[in-house]
N, CA, C and O atoms as a GROMACS GRO file, in nm:
protein
  412
    1UNK      N    1   0.094   4.711   4.528
    1UNK     CA    2   0.031   4.884   4.524
    1UNK      C    3  -0.150   4.861   4.471
    1UNK      O    4  -0.179   4.748   4.432
    2UNK      N    5  -0.210   4.919   4.471
    2UNK     CA    6  -0.362   4.901   4.457
    2UNK      C    7  -0.376   4.976   4.331
    2UNK      O    8  -0.321   5.085   4.347
    3UNK      N    9  -0.431   4.963   4.202
    3UNK     CA   10  -0.440   5.015   4.090
    3UNK      C   11  -0.542   5.129   4.105
    3UNK      O   12  -0.637   5.135   4.183
    4UNK      N   13  -0.504   5.213   4.019
    4UNK     CA   14  -0.592   5.372   4.086
    4UNK      C   15  -0.717   5.364   4.064
    4UNK      O   16  -0.764   5.472   4.098
    5UNK      N   17  -0.827   5.273   4.012
    5UNK     CA   18  -0.921   5.241   4.048
    5UNK      C   19  -0.974   5.141   4.107
    5UNK      O   20  -1.096   5.131   4.091
    6UNK      N   21  -0.921   5.060   4.174
    6UNK     CA   22  -0.937   4.976   4.312
    6UNK      C   23  -0.876   5.054   4.420
    6UNK      O   24  -0.868   4.988   4.524
    7UNK      N   25  -0.824   5.185   4.430
    7UNK     CA   26  -0.811   5.283   4.572
    7UNK      C   27  -0.950   5.360   4.567
    7UNK      O   28  -1.030   5.374   4.659
    8UNK      N   29  -0.962   5.415   4.412
    8UNK     CA   30  -1.149   5.484   4.440
    8UNK      C   31  -1.213   5.433   4.518
    8UNK      O   32  -1.275   5.488   4.609
    9UNK      N   33  -1.205   5.263   4.478
    9UNK     CA   34  -1.323   5.229   4.512
    9UNK      C   35  -1.313   5.173   4.661
    9UNK      O   36  -1.409   5.148   4.733
   10UNK      N   37  -1.214   5.163   4.685
   10UNK     CA   38  -1.172   5.153   4.807
   10UNK      C   39  -1.248   5.283   4.960
   10UNK      O   40  -1.305   5.264   5.067
   11UNK      N   41  -1.198   5.417   4.876
   11UNK     CA   42  -1.202   5.517   4.932
   11UNK      C   43  -1.330   5.603   4.934
   11UNK      O   44  -1.357   5.715   4.978
   12UNK      N   45  -1.405   5.496   4.863
   12UNK     CA   46  -1.610   5.530   4.856
   12UNK      C   47  -1.618   5.440   5.009
   12UNK      O   48  -1.626   5.461   5.130
   13UNK      N   49  -1.611   5.356   4.934
   13UNK     CA   50  -1.635   5.220   5.046
   13UNK      C   51  -1.588   5.279   5.202
   13UNK      O   52  -1.676   5.306   5.284
   14UNK      N   53  -1.494   5.290   5.223
   14UNK     CA   54  -1.458   5.384   5.367
   14UNK      C   55  -1.538   5.473   5.387
   14UNK      O   56  -1.607   5.473   5.490
   15UNK      N   57  -1.551   5.606   5.258
   15UNK     CA   58  -1.642   5.707   5.337
   15UNK      C   59  -1.810   5.667   5.299
   15UNK      O   60  -1.896   5.745   5.340
   16UNK      N   61  -1.845   5.568   5.235
   16UNK     CA   62  -2.042   5.468   5.310
   16UNK      C   63  -1.965   5.384   5.403
   16UNK      O   64  -1.996   5.265   5.415
   17UNK      N   65  -1.872   5.432   5.468
   17UNK     CA   66  -1.883   5.358   5.585
   17UNK      C   67  -1.932   5.442   5.728
   17UNK      O   68  -2.015   5.433   5.818
   18UNK      N   69  -1.813   5.537   5.680
   18UNK     CA   70  -1.812   5.656   5.814
   18UNK      C   71  -1.977   5.737   5.790
   18UNK      O   72  -2.025   5.801   5.884
   19UNK      N   73  -2.048   5.727   5.664
   19UNK     CA   74  -2.130   5.734   5.706
   19UNK      C   75  -2.286   5.731   5.719
   19UNK      O   76  -2.368   5.822   5.706
   20UNK      N   77  -2.307   5.546   5.761
   20UNK     CA   78  -2.335   5.505   5.787
   20UNK      C   79  -2.257   5.508   5.892
   20UNK      O   80  -2.178   5.598   5.866
   21UNK      N   81  -2.235   5.472   5.977
   21UNK     CA   82  -2.198   5.526   6.126
   21UNK      C   83  -2.227   5.585   6.146
   21UNK      O   84  -2.286   5.571   6.253
   22UNK      N   85  -2.234   5.754   6.078
   22UNK     CA   86  -2.272   5.874   6.157
   22UNK      C   87  -2.390   5.814   6.146
   22UNK      O   88  -2.411   5.780   6.262
   23UNK      N   89  -2.470   5.782   6.090
   23UNK     CA   90  -2.622   5.818   6.068
   23UNK      C   91  -2.713   5.730   6.124
   23UNK      O   92  -2.835   5.739   6.135
   24UNK      N   93  -2.586   5.588   6.182
   24UNK     CA   94  -2.630   5.526   6.268
   24UNK      C   95  -2.637   5.617   6.415
   24UNK      O   96  -2.749   5.636   6.462
   25UNK      N   97  -2.548   5.658   6.467
   25UNK     CA   98  -2.522   5.747   6.558
   25UNK      C   99  -2.628   5.851   6.594
   25UNK      O  100  -2.693   5.854   6.698
   26UNK      N  101  -2.634   5.949   6.476
   26UNK     CA  102  -2.769   6.093   6.473
   26UNK      C  103  -2.849   5.994   6.526
   26UNK      O  104  -2.866   5.987   6.648
   27UNK      N  105  -2.911   5.902   6.432
   27UNK     CA  106  -3.061   5.802   6.470
   27UNK      C  107  -3.033   5.734   6.647
   27UNK      O  108  -3.096   5.792   6.735
   28UNK      N  109  -2.984   5.670   6.670
   28UNK     CA  110  -2.943   5.609   6.769
   28UNK      C  111  -2.988   5.756   6.897
   28UNK      O  112  -3.079   5.735   6.977
   29UNK      N  113  -2.940   5.845   6.898
   29UNK     CA  114  -2.895   5.990   6.956
   29UNK      C  115  -3.023   6.105   6.910
   29UNK      O  116  -2.991   6.221   6.883
   30UNK      N  117  -3.187   6.053   6.903
   30UNK     CA  118  -3.296   6.057   6.824
   30UNK      C  119  -3.227   6.253   6.750
   30UNK      O  120  -3.294   6.356   6.765
   31UNK      N  121  -3.109   6.249   6.690
   31UNK     CA  122  -3.129   6.398   6.565
   31UNK      C  123  -3.290   6.411   6.518
   31UNK      O  124  -3.392   6.342   6.524
   32UNK      N  125  -3.250   6.537   6.469
   32UNK     CA  126  -3.436   6.538   6.384
   32UNK      C  127  -3.380   6.567   6.252
   32UNK      O  128  -3.258   6.574   6.248
   33UNK      N  129  -3.429   6.581   6.168
   33UNK     CA  130  -3.436   6.668   6.015
   33UNK      C  131  -3.292   6.631   5.965
   33UNK      O  132  -3.215   6.720   5.929
   34UNK      N  133  -3.254   6.481   5.962
   34UNK     CA  134  -3.134   6.423   5.961
   34UNK      C  135  -3.134   6.412   5.824
   34UNK      O  136  -3.251   6.392   5.792
   35UNK      N  137  -3.068   6.414   5.731
   35UNK     CA  138  -3.013   6.464   5.565
   35UNK      C  139  -2.860   6.465   5.487
   35UNK      O  140  -2.779   6.555   5.463
   36UNK      N  141  -2.865   6.344   5.466
   36UNK     CA  142  -2.773   6.373   5.416
   36UNK      C  143  -2.732   6.390   5.244
   36UNK      O  144  -2.817   6.371   5.157
   37UNK      N  145  -2.629   6.418   5.222
   37UNK     CA  146  -2.614   6.528   5.062
   37UNK      C  147  -2.419   6.421   4.990
   37UNK      O  148  -2.298   6.405   5.001
   38UNK      N  149  -2.531   6.391   4.932
   38UNK     CA  150  -2.404   6.337   4.806
   38UNK      C  151  -2.263   6.404   4.724
   38UNK      O  152  -2.263   6.417   4.602
   39UNK      N  153  -2.186   6.429   4.781
   39UNK     CA  154  -2.054   6.533   4.744
   39UNK      C  155  -1.939   6.458   4.638
   39UNK      O  156  -1.855   6.532   4.588
   40UNK      N  157  -1.936   6.313   4.607
   40UNK     CA  158  -1.865   6.282   4.574
   40UNK      C  159  -1.886   6.296   4.427
   40UNK      O  160  -1.985   6.268   4.358
   41UNK      N  161  -1.715   6.373   4.379
   41UNK     CA  162  -1.666   6.413   4.295
   41UNK      C  163  -1.760   6.570   4.232
   41UNK      O  164  -1.794   6.604   4.119
   42UNK      N  165  -1.775   6.629   4.357
   42UNK     CA  166  -1.846   6.729   4.381
   42UNK      C  167  -1.714   6.848   4.407
   42UNK      O  168  -1.664   6.936   4.337
   43UNK      N  169  -1.693   6.803   4.529
   43UNK     CA  170  -1.591   6.917   4.641
   43UNK      C  171  -1.504   6.792   4.670
   43UNK      O  172  -1.518   6.672   4.694
   44UNK      N  173  -1.396   6.893   4.655
   44UNK     CA  174  -1.256   6.800   4.731
   44UNK      C  175  -1.245   6.824   4.895
   44UNK      O  176  -1.138   6.837   4.955
   45UNK      N  177  -1.384   6.829   4.961
   45UNK     CA  178  -1.373   6.832   5.113
   45UNK      C  179  -1.402   6.752   5.134
   45UNK      O  180  -1.313   6.694   5.196
   46UNK      N  181  -1.566   6.638   5.112
   46UNK     CA  182  -1.593   6.505   5.171
   46UNK      C  183  -1.634   6.462   5.084
   46UNK      O  184  -1.653   6.525   4.980
   47UNK      N  185  -1.660   6.334   5.101
   47UNK     CA  186  -1.783   6.284   4.973
   47UNK      C  187  -1.916   6.302   5.036
   47UNK      O  188  -2.007   6.299   4.953
   48UNK      N  189  -1.950   6.317   5.143
   48UNK     CA  190  -2.038   6.375   5.171
   48UNK      C  191  -2.073   6.405   5.321
   48UNK      O  192  -2.015   6.386   5.428
   49UNK      N  193  -2.224   6.473   5.273
   49UNK     CA  194  -2.219   6.639   5.387
   49UNK      C  195  -2.359   6.564   5.434
   49UNK      O  196  -2.442   6.513   5.359
   50UNK      N  197  -2.362   6.573   5.589
   50UNK     CA  198  -2.467   6.545   5.696
   50UNK      C  199  -2.504   6.650   5.772
   50UNK      O  200  -2.423   6.707   5.844
   51UNK      N  201  -2.662   6.696   5.761
   51UNK     CA  202  -2.716   6.808   5.910
   51UNK      C  203  -2.830   6.762   5.927
   51UNK      O  204  -2.916   6.721   5.848
   52UNK      N  205  -2.826   6.773   6.066
   52UNK     CA  206  -2.940   6.762   6.131
   52UNK      C  207  -2.954   6.886   6.218
   52UNK      O  208  -2.896   6.994   6.212
   53UNK      N  209  -3.041   6.845   6.294
   53UNK     CA  210  -3.093   6.893   6.443
   53UNK      C  211  -3.178   6.828   6.570
   53UNK      O  212  -3.247   6.726   6.576
   54UNK      N  213  -3.143   6.939   6.680
   54UNK     CA  214  -3.168   6.886   6.804
   54UNK      C  215  -3.283   6.969   6.835
   54UNK      O  216  -3.340   7.062   6.778
   55UNK      N  217  -3.299   6.911   6.936
   55UNK     CA  218  -3.422   7.024   7.002
   55UNK      C  219  -3.365   7.115   7.143
   55UNK      O  220  -3.440   7.207   7.177
   56UNK      N  221  -3.258   7.099   7.212
   56UNK     CA  222  -3.162   7.227   7.325
   56UNK      C  223  -3.030   7.229   7.277
   56UNK      O  224  -2.980   7.143   7.206
   57UNK      N  225  -2.980   7.322   7.315
   57UNK     CA  226  -2.858   7.333   7.332
   57UNK      C  227  -2.792   7.188   7.344
   57UNK      O  228  -2.740   7.115   7.259
   58UNK      N  229  -2.813   7.171   7.482
   58UNK     CA  230  -2.773   7.094   7.521
   58UNK      C  231  -2.783   6.903   7.446
   58UNK      O  232  -2.686   6.831   7.467
   59UNK      N  233  -2.871   6.861   7.387
   59UNK     CA  234  -2.904   6.736   7.343
   59UNK      C  235  -2.792   6.828   7.196
   59UNK      O  236  -2.701   6.761   7.244
   60UNK      N  237  -2.729   6.903   7.083
   60UNK     CA  238  -2.715   6.933   7.042
   60UNK      C  239  -2.570   6.915   7.096
   60UNK      O  240  -2.504   6.908   6.992
   61UNK      N  241  -2.491   6.904   7.192
   61UNK     CA  242  -2.387   6.929   7.232
   61UNK      C  243  -2.404   6.768   7.209
   61UNK      O  244  -2.325   6.712   7.133
   62UNK      N  245  -2.515   6.687   7.281
   62UNK     CA  246  -2.443   6.529   7.345
   62UNK      C  247  -2.416   6.436   7.238
   62UNK      O  248  -2.346   6.335   7.237
   63UNK      N  249  -2.546   6.535   7.073
   63UNK     CA  250  -2.520   6.453   6.949
   63UNK      C  251  -2.379   6.433   6.907
   63UNK      O  252  -2.311   6.343   6.858
   64UNK      N  253  -2.365   6.546   6.943
   64UNK     CA  254  -2.142   6.553   6.858
   64UNK      C  255  -2.075   6.479   6.950
   64UNK      O  256  -2.005   6.386   6.912
   65UNK      N  257  -2.088   6.513   7.097
   65UNK     CA  258  -1.978   6.406   7.166
   65UNK      C  259  -2.032   6.281   7.174
   65UNK      O  260  -1.959   6.198   7.228
   66UNK      N  261  -2.095   6.258   7.151
   66UNK     CA  262  -2.149   6.036   7.118
   66UNK      C  263  -2.098   6.060   6.975
   66UNK      O  264  -1.986   6.009   6.966
   67UNK      N  265  -2.139   6.120   6.852
   67UNK     CA  266  -2.089   6.070   6.729
   67UNK      C  267  -1.933   6.109   6.724
   67UNK      O  268  -1.856   6.035   6.663
   68UNK      N  269  -1.896   6.201   6.775
   68UNK     CA  270  -1.721   6.210   6.758
   68UNK      C  271  -1.703   6.029   6.845
   68UNK      O  272  -1.695   5.920   6.788
   69UNK      N  273  -1.701   6.061   7.007
   69UNK     CA  274  -1.664   5.925   7.023
   69UNK      C  275  -1.693   5.774   7.000
   69UNK      O  276  -1.619   5.684   7.042
   70UNK      N  277  -1.850   5.748   6.904
   70UNK     CA  278  -1.786   5.613   6.822
   70UNK      C  279  -1.755   5.631   6.800
   70UNK      O  280  -1.655   5.588   6.858
   71UNK      N  281  -1.689   5.762   6.637
   71UNK     CA  282  -1.590   5.746   6.538
   71UNK      C  283  -1.464   5.721   6.555
   71UNK      O  284  -1.398   5.664   6.468
   72UNK      N  285  -1.401   5.771   6.699
   72UNK     CA  286  -1.304   5.748   6.710
   72UNK      C  287  -1.293   5.566   6.826
   72UNK      O  288  -1.190   5.505   6.853
   73UNK      N  289  -1.390   5.541   6.854
   73UNK     CA  290  -1.443   5.361   6.848
   73UNK      C  291  -1.386   5.281   6.730
   73UNK      O  292  -1.302   5.191   6.736
   74UNK      N  293  -1.469   5.349   6.584
   74UNK     CA  294  -1.475   5.242   6.524
   74UNK      C  295  -1.371   5.325   6.430
   74UNK      O  296  -1.368   5.279   6.316
   75UNK      N  297  -1.279   5.445   6.452
   75UNK     CA  298  -1.202   5.414   6.350
   75UNK      C  299  -1.006   5.450   6.385
   75UNK      O  300  -0.915   5.472   6.304
   76UNK      N  301  -1.005   5.442   6.520
   76UNK     CA  302  -0.917   5.563   6.568
   76UNK      C  303  -0.821   5.648   6.603
   76UNK      O  304  -0.709   5.656   6.654
   77UNK      N  305  -0.930   5.725   6.542
   77UNK     CA  306  -0.918   5.841   6.435
   77UNK      C  307  -1.025   5.988   6.576
   77UNK      O  308  -1.129   5.983   6.642
   78UNK      N  309  -0.949   6.060   6.560
   78UNK     CA  310  -1.074   6.166   6.674
   78UNK      C  311  -1.104   6.280   6.616
   78UNK      O  312  -1.028   6.376   6.633
   79UNK      N  313  -1.292   6.298   6.486
   79UNK     CA  314  -1.270   6.332   6.430
   79UNK      C  315  -1.245   6.533   6.504
   79UNK      O  316  -1.229   6.558   6.624
   80UNK      N  317  -1.250   6.629   6.403
   80UNK     CA  318  -1.203   6.771   6.416
   80UNK      C  319  -1.356   6.794   6.526
   80UNK      O  320  -1.417   6.702   6.581
   81UNK      N  321  -1.381   6.903   6.530
   81UNK     CA  322  -1.515   6.959   6.567
   81UNK      C  323  -1.484   7.122   6.670
   81UNK      O  324  -1.410   7.167   6.757
   82UNK      N  325  -1.604   7.164   6.582
   82UNK     CA  326  -1.596   7.297   6.675
   82UNK      C  327  -1.746   7.307   6.652
   82UNK      O  328  -1.834   7.244   6.594
   83UNK      N  329  -1.730   7.425   6.731
   83UNK     CA  330  -1.881   7.484   6.808
   83UNK      C  331  -1.962   7.410   6.894
   83UNK      O  332  -2.082   7.436   6.884
   84UNK      N  333  -1.913   7.275   7.024
   84UNK     CA  334  -1.943   7.225   7.035
   84UNK      C  335  -1.999   7.291   7.208
   84UNK      O  336  -2.107   7.268   7.263
   85UNK      N  337  -1.897   7.365   7.256
   85UNK     CA  338  -1.883   7.414   7.408
   85UNK      C  339  -2.032   7.520   7.409
   85UNK      O  340  -2.087   7.555   7.514
   86UNK      N  341  -2.096   7.574   7.221
   86UNK     CA  342  -2.219   7.664   7.249
   86UNK      C  343  -2.335   7.601   7.245
   86UNK      O  344  -2.432   7.622   7.318
   87UNK      N  345  -2.320   7.485   7.120
   87UNK     CA  346  -2.403   7.362   7.142
   87UNK      C  347  -2.527   7.438   7.032
   87UNK      O  348  -2.616   7.368   6.983
   88UNK      N  349  -2.520   7.586   7.003
   88UNK     CA  350  -2.630   7.622   6.877
   88UNK      C  351  -2.600   7.514   6.758
   88UNK      O  352  -2.673   7.415   6.750
   89UNK      N  353  -2.468   7.535   6.646
   89UNK     CA  354  -2.424   7.496   6.537
   89UNK      C  355  -2.293   7.400   6.573
   89UNK      O  356  -2.177   7.424   6.607
   90UNK      N  357  -2.360   7.299   6.552
   90UNK     CA  358  -2.140   7.214   6.544
   90UNK      C  359  -2.087   7.130   6.469
   90UNK      O  360  -2.128   7.014   6.481
   91UNK      N  361  -2.018   7.147   6.403
   91UNK     CA  362  -1.915   7.083   6.260
   91UNK      C  363  -1.842   6.968   6.310
   91UNK      O  364  -1.759   6.991   6.398
   92UNK      N  365  -1.856   6.860   6.274
   92UNK     CA  366  -1.797   6.725   6.340
   92UNK      C  367  -1.701   6.704   6.206
   92UNK      O  368  -1.738   6.593   6.167
   93UNK      N  369  -1.607   6.745   6.122
   93UNK     CA  370  -1.532   6.686   5.970
   93UNK      C  371  -1.451   6.520   6.058
   93UNK      O  372  -1.362   6.476   6.132
   94UNK      N  373  -1.543   6.498   5.993
   94UNK     CA  374  -1.515   6.286   6.042
   94UNK      C  375  -1.433   6.229   5.911
   94UNK      O  376  -1.423   6.113   5.873
   95UNK      N  377  -1.370   6.366   5.846
   95UNK     CA  378  -1.316   6.326   5.702
   95UNK      C  379  -1.348   6.330   5.560
   95UNK      O  380  -1.340   6.421   5.477
   96UNK      N  381  -1.378   6.230   5.553
   96UNK     CA  382  -1.531   6.148   5.406
   96UNK      C  383  -1.603   6.220   5.436
   96UNK      O  384  -1.651   6.279   5.339
   97UNK      N  385  -1.651   6.260   5.558
   97UNK     CA  386  -1.784   6.307   5.637
   97UNK      C  387  -1.858   6.417   5.684
   97UNK      O  388  -1.910   6.406   5.795
   98UNK      N  389  -1.873   6.526   5.617
   98UNK     CA  390  -1.871   6.663   5.752
   98UNK      C  391  -1.976   6.617   5.782
   98UNK      O  392  -2.048   6.537   5.722
   99UNK      N  393  -1.989   6.671   5.885
   99UNK     CA  394  -2.161   6.655   5.966
   99UNK      C  395  -2.199   6.797   6.030
   99UNK      O  396  -2.108   6.830   6.106
  100UNK      N  397  -2.288   6.881   6.026
  100UNK     CA  398  -2.370   6.973   6.063
  100UNK      C  399  -2.462   6.985   6.192
  100UNK      O  400  -2.581   6.968   6.164
  101UNK      N  401  -2.442   7.004   6.291
  101UNK     CA  402  -2.611   6.982   6.382
  101UNK      C  403  -2.633   7.098   6.451
  101UNK      O  404  -2.539   7.145   6.515
  102UNK      N  405  -2.745   7.155   6.450
  102UNK     CA  406  -2.791   7.298   6.418
  102UNK      C  407  -2.905   7.217   6.579
  102UNK      O  408  -2.914   7.095   6.594
  103UNK      N  409  -2.972   7.314   6.670
  103UNK     CA  410  -3.089   7.324   6.747
  103UNK      C  411  -3.098   7.424   6.656
  103UNK      O  412  -3.196   7.498   6.655
   0.00000   0.00000   0.00000
């Protein structure tokens, strides 16, 4: 069994790895105004929050869909998604990283 400090360190590395994947995906899909907020130790919901925007509802939906596909391919888990159909504001819960994409 891992020591508590080792478990916390592993969880932080996992969150940082997910954050890196999220930021790379947003960059690949030309998301704009990307901001990453460190929530570690401040919120029990997630270690990071990322806010980004797209130029149209179609781009926002595409950004969200591709991000979900990439996270699922990397982790084997599907993030939870809200608002993709409307495309005005999409929330993607990647576990340790929560992503908001706005139009």
